[in-house]
C-alpha positions as semicolon CSV with decimal commas, in nm:
position;residue;x (nm);y (nm);z (nm)
1;M;-5,166;2,532;0,402
2;D;-5,236;2,516;0,771
3;R;-5,350;2,716;1,027
4;R;-4,954;2,698;1,188
5;S;-4,771;2,766;0,969
6;I;-4,982;3,079;0,841
7;D;-4,937;3,179;1,225
8;R;-4,535;3,133;1,149
9;I;-4,522;3,343;0,842
10;N;-4,717;3,633;1,052
11;A;-4,507;3,583;1,330
12;L;-4,169;3,598;1,128
13;A;-4,314;3,938;0,918
14;R;-4,391;4,122;1,255
15;L;-4,074;3,998;1,415
16;S;-3,875;4,145;1,099
17;R;-4,057;4,448;1,120
18;V;-3,898;4,489;1,492
19;R;-3,561;4,345;1,387
20;E;-3,338;4,209;1,134
21;L;-3,450;3,773;1,060
22;T;-3,162;3,553;1,079
23;P;-3,048;3,394;0,839
24;E;-3,211;3,064;0,915
25;E;-3,548;3,255;1,026
26;S;-3,538;3,434;0,643
27;E;-3,506;3,073;0,502
28;E;-3,794;2,948;0,681
29;R;-3,998;3,253;0,595
30;A;-3,950;3,248;0,246
31;E;-3,985;2,808;0,232
32;L;-4,306;2,908;0,414
33;R;-4,405;3,197;0,137
34;M;-4,356;3,003;-0,126
35;K;-4,581;2,673;-0,023
36;Y;-4,861;2,955;0,094
37;L;-4,806;3,072;-0,260
38;A;-4,799;2,741;-0,442
39;G;-5,147;2,629;-0,224
40;F;-5,307;2,980;-0,352
41;R;-5,218;2,920;-0,703
42;A;-5,329;2,599;-0,672
43;Q;-5,718;2,691;-0,504
44;M;-5,681;2,977;-0,777
45;R;-5,627;2,751;-1,072
46;G;-5,936;2,497;-0,946
47;Q;-6,148;2,798;-0,883
48;L;-6,091;2,903;-1,274
49;E;-6,129;2,569;-1,403
50;N;-6,487;2,562;-1,256
51;T;-6,623;2,901;-1,376
52;V;-6,852;2,889;-1,668
53;V;-6,932;3,193;-1,806
54;E;-7,361;3,197;-1,926
55;Y;-7,462;3,410;-2,227
56;P;-7,803;3,552;-2,254
57;D;-7,977;3,275;-2,467
58;G;-7,877;3,056;-2,138
59;T;-7,574;2,854;-2,281
60;R;-7,299;2,759;-2,076
61;K;-6,941;2,722;-2,166
62;P;-6,639;2,693;-1,947
63;L;-6,446;3,027;-1,919
64;R;-6,162;2,859;-2,117
65;E;-6,362;2,808;-2,389
66;A;-6,588;3,120;-2,341
67;G;-6,360;3,368;-2,522
68;R;-6,287;3,187;-2,872
69;K;-6,464;3,248;-3,129
70;K;-6,680;3,008;-3,331
71;P;-6,499;2,902;-3,691
72;R;-6,722;2,969;-4,004
């Protein structure tokens, strides 16, 4: 998400504290929030997919596999 969109979200938030937003402004704010959250989730998902757990013996496993028990 670009800086202009984030600034617009913040401007609408400040405006909503002063007065009630018009239906168009409310719709714009909702749309911008959805885009912001989608970007945030994608970024967080990418971060977690690249996270590894390092065990005391020096082995490293992706976070996704770290919690699984080994079959006997």
